[in-house]
C-alpha positions in Angstrom: 0.4 15.5 -9.0 -0.8 13.4 -6.1 -1.9 16.4 -4.1 -4.0 17.6 -7.1 -6.1 14.4 -7.2 -6.5 13.9 -3.5 -10.1 15.3 -3.4 -11.4 12.6 -5.9 -8.8 9.9 -5.2 -11.0 7.6 -3.1 -14.0 8.0 -5.4 -12.0 7.1 -8.5 -10.2 4.2 -6.8 -13.5 2.5 -5.8 -15.3 3.4 -9.1 -12.5 2.4 -11.5 -11.8 -0.9 -9.6 -15.5 -1.7 -9.1 -14.7 -1.8 -5.4 -12.3 -4.7 -5.8 -9.6 -2.4 -4.2 -11.3 -2.9 -0.8 -10.9 -6.7 -1.2 -7.2 -6.3 -2.1 -6.5 -4.2 1.1 -8.4 -6.7 3.2 -6.5 -9.7 1.8 -3.2 -7.9 2.3 -4.0 -7.2 5.9 -5.0 -10.8 6.5 -1.7 -12.0 5.2 -0.1 -10.3 8.2 -2.7 -11.1 10.8 -0.2 -12.8 13.1 2.0 -9.7 13.4 -1.0 -7.4 13.5 -2.5 -9.3 16.5 0.6 -8.6 18.6 -0.1 -5.4 20.6 3.6 -4.4 20.9 4.3 -4.8 17.1 5.6 -1.7 15.3 3.7 -1.4 12.1 4.4 1.0 9.2 2.2 1.7 6.1 4.4 3.6 3.8 3.1 5.6 0.7 -0.2 5.3 2.6 -2.1 7.7 0.4 -5.5 8.4 1.9 -5.1 5.6 4.4 -7.3 2.8 3.1 -4.7 0.0 3.7 -4.0 1.5 7.1 -7.7 1.3 8.0 -7.7 -2.4 6.9 -4.7 -3.1 9.1 -6.4 -1.4 12.1 -9.3 -3.8 11.9 -6.9 -6.6 12.9 -5.1 -4.7 15.7 -6.1 -5.3 19.3 -7.7 -2.4 21.1 -4.7 -1.6 23.2 -2.1 -2.0 20.5 0.6 0.4 19.4 -0.7 2.8 16.8 0.0 2.0 13.2 2.3 4.7 11.6 1.2 5.9 8.2 3.7 7.7 6.0 3.3 9.6 2.8 5.0 12.5 1.1 1.9 14.0 -0.5 0.4 16.4 2.1 -3.1 16.6 0.7 -3.3 12.8 0.6 -2.1 12.5 4.1 -4.6 15.1 5.3 -7.4 12.9 4.1 -5.9 9.9 5.7 -5.7 11.7 9.0 -9.4 12.5 8.8 -10.1 8.7 8.5 -7.8 7.9 11.4 -9.4 10.4 13.6 -12.9 9.1 12.9 -14.1 6.5 15.5 -16.7 4.1 14.3 -18.9 2.4 16.9 -19.3 -1.3 17.6 -22.5 -2.8 19.0 -24.4 -1.1 21.9 -21.3 -0.2 23.9 -20.4 2.6 21.5 -16.7 1.8 21.8 -14.1 2.6 19.2 -13.9 -0.2 16.7 -10.2 0.3 16.0 -7.1 1.8 17.6 -5.7 5.0 16.2 -3.1 5.6 13.5 -0.4 8.3 13.4 0.1 10.1 10.0 3.6 11.3 9.3 4.7 13.3 6.2 8.0 11.8 5.1 9.9 10.4 2.2 9.9 6.7 1.7 13.5 6.7 0.7 14.5 8.4 4.0 12.2 7.0 6.6 12.3 8.7 10.1 12.9 5.4 11.9 15.8 3.9 13.7 17.6 0.9 12.3 16.0 -2.4 13.1 12.9 -0.8 14.7 9.9 -2.1 12.8 8.1 -5.4 12.8 6.2 -4.9 9.6 6.3 -2.6 6.6 3.5 -2.6 4.1 2.7 -0.4 1.1 -0.1 -0.5 -1.4 0.1 1.0 -5.0 2.8 3.4 -4.0 6.0 1.5 -4.3 6.1 1.8 -8.1 6.1 5.6 -7.7 9.5 5.6 -5.9 12.3 7.2 -7.7 14.6 4.3 -7.0 13.2 0.8 -6.3 16.5 -0.6 -5.0 17.0 2.4 -2.7 13.5 1.9 -1.3 14.0 -1.8 -0.6 17.3 -1.1 1.1 15.6 1.5 3.2 12.9 -0.9 4.2 15.5 -3.5 5.0 17.3 -1.1 7.2 14.3 -0.1 9.2 12.9 -3.7 9.7 13.9 -5.7 12.7 15.6 -9.1 12.0 12.7 -11.4 11.2 10.5 -8.4 10.3 8.2 -8.7 7.3 7.6 -6.7 4.2 4.4 -6.5 2.0 4.2 -4.7 -1.3 0.8 -4.6 -3.0 1.1 -3.4 -6.6 -0.7 -3.5 -9.9 0.3 -6.1 -12.5 -0.4 -6.9 -16.1 -2.3 -10.1 -16.8 -1.5 -12.1 -19.9 -3.7 -13.7 -22.6 -7.2 -12.6 -23.5 -7.9 -11.3 -20.0 -4.7 -9.3 -20.2 -5.7 -7.8 -23.6 -9.1 -6.8 -22.3 -7.7 -5.4 -19.1 -5.0 -3.5 -21.1 -7.6 -1.8 -23.2 -9.6 -0.7 -20.1 -6.5 0.3 -18.3 -4.9 2.4 -21.1 -8.0 3.7 -22.8 -11.1 3.7 -20.5 -9.5 4.4 -17.2 -7.6 7.6 -18.2 -10.8 9.0 -19.9 -13.0 8.4 -16.8 -10.3 9.7 -14.5 -9.9 12.9 -16.5 -13.7 13.4 -16.7 -14.1 13.2 -12.9 -11.0 14.9 -11.6 -10.6 17.3 -14.4 -6.9 16.6 -14.9 -5.3 14.5 -17.7 -1.8 13.8 -16.3 -2.5 11.6 -13.2 -4.6 9.0 -14.9 -2.4 8.8 -17.9 0.5 8.4 -15.6 -1.1 5.4 -13.9 -0.9 2.9 -16.9 2.5 4.3 -17.9 3.9 3.6 -14.4 2.4 0.1 -14.3 3.8 -0.7 -17.8 7.3 0.4 -16.6 7.2 -1.5 -13.4 9.4 -4.6 -13.1 7.8 -8.0 -13.7 7.2 -10.2 -10.6 10.3 -12.3 -11.3 12.5 -9.2 -11.7 11.2 -7.5 -8.6 11.6 -10.7 -6.5 15.2 -11.0 -7.7 15.8 -7.3 -6.7 14.3 -8.0 -3.3 16.7 -10.9 -2.8 19.6 -8.8 -3.9 18.7 -6.2 -1.3 19.0 -8.8 1.5 15.4 -10.1 1.8 14.6 -13.8 2.2 11.4 -15.9 1.5 10.5 -13.5 -1.4 7.2 -14.4 -2.9 4.5 -13.0 -5.1 0.8 -13.8 -4.8 -1.5 -12.7 -7.6 -4.8 -11.1 -6.8 -7.8 -11.0 -9.2 -6.1 -12.9 -12.1 -2.9 -10.9 -11.7 -4.4 -7.4 -12.0 -2.8 -6.8 -8.7 -0.4 -8.9 -6.6 1.2 -9.0 -3.2 5.0 -9.3 -2.8 6.1 -10.6 0.6 9.5 -11.1 2.1 11.3 -10.9 5.5 14.5 -9.6 6.8 16.5 -12.6 7.8 17.0 -13.2 11.6 20.5 -12.7 12.9 
């Protein structure tokens, strides 16, 4: 399903969110600017899709930093991300690369190809809810993080009240129609509101994160709760 929508994925994301998605990625990266500023830090963007969050992370990495690793299991999505990572924008008159490179890896988020306690930061945007097992995913992230390492999960939410009702109508009626018209497929953009509706509430997911061994579990709403960033850390030894 994800491979099938890869050609129109970026266009639809920006169109259907009125470009607010770019702000969400930027805000997420800024939440981890201290780790990102450390050249030696090992950074993973898991379920990276076409790599927009990865690109936001790179803007805060020093020029000589270790590459960010970007993992996804959808080959066509990862191919498009790799094209972005290979592109070098220019900065000022010196024509130097504006960001360090990233390394795309095709892999399963539930079986990450990283040693125990090897990563300083794991982030994911709008991909965690697609995992077959949330608890297994959190335990895998916990395994791969170093003691003191941090986790960030950016995901959609469902606002309450009048704003929630208006958003619900758009999300369940308008968005699938526009998505189907542009990408020519019905399933993926009908799946999106269904998957968000089935996703745990913030209190439930925070409780699950704690039960998987994470500390300092928090949720920060973005854009009135349409999206939100879950953060946590693996406790130090």
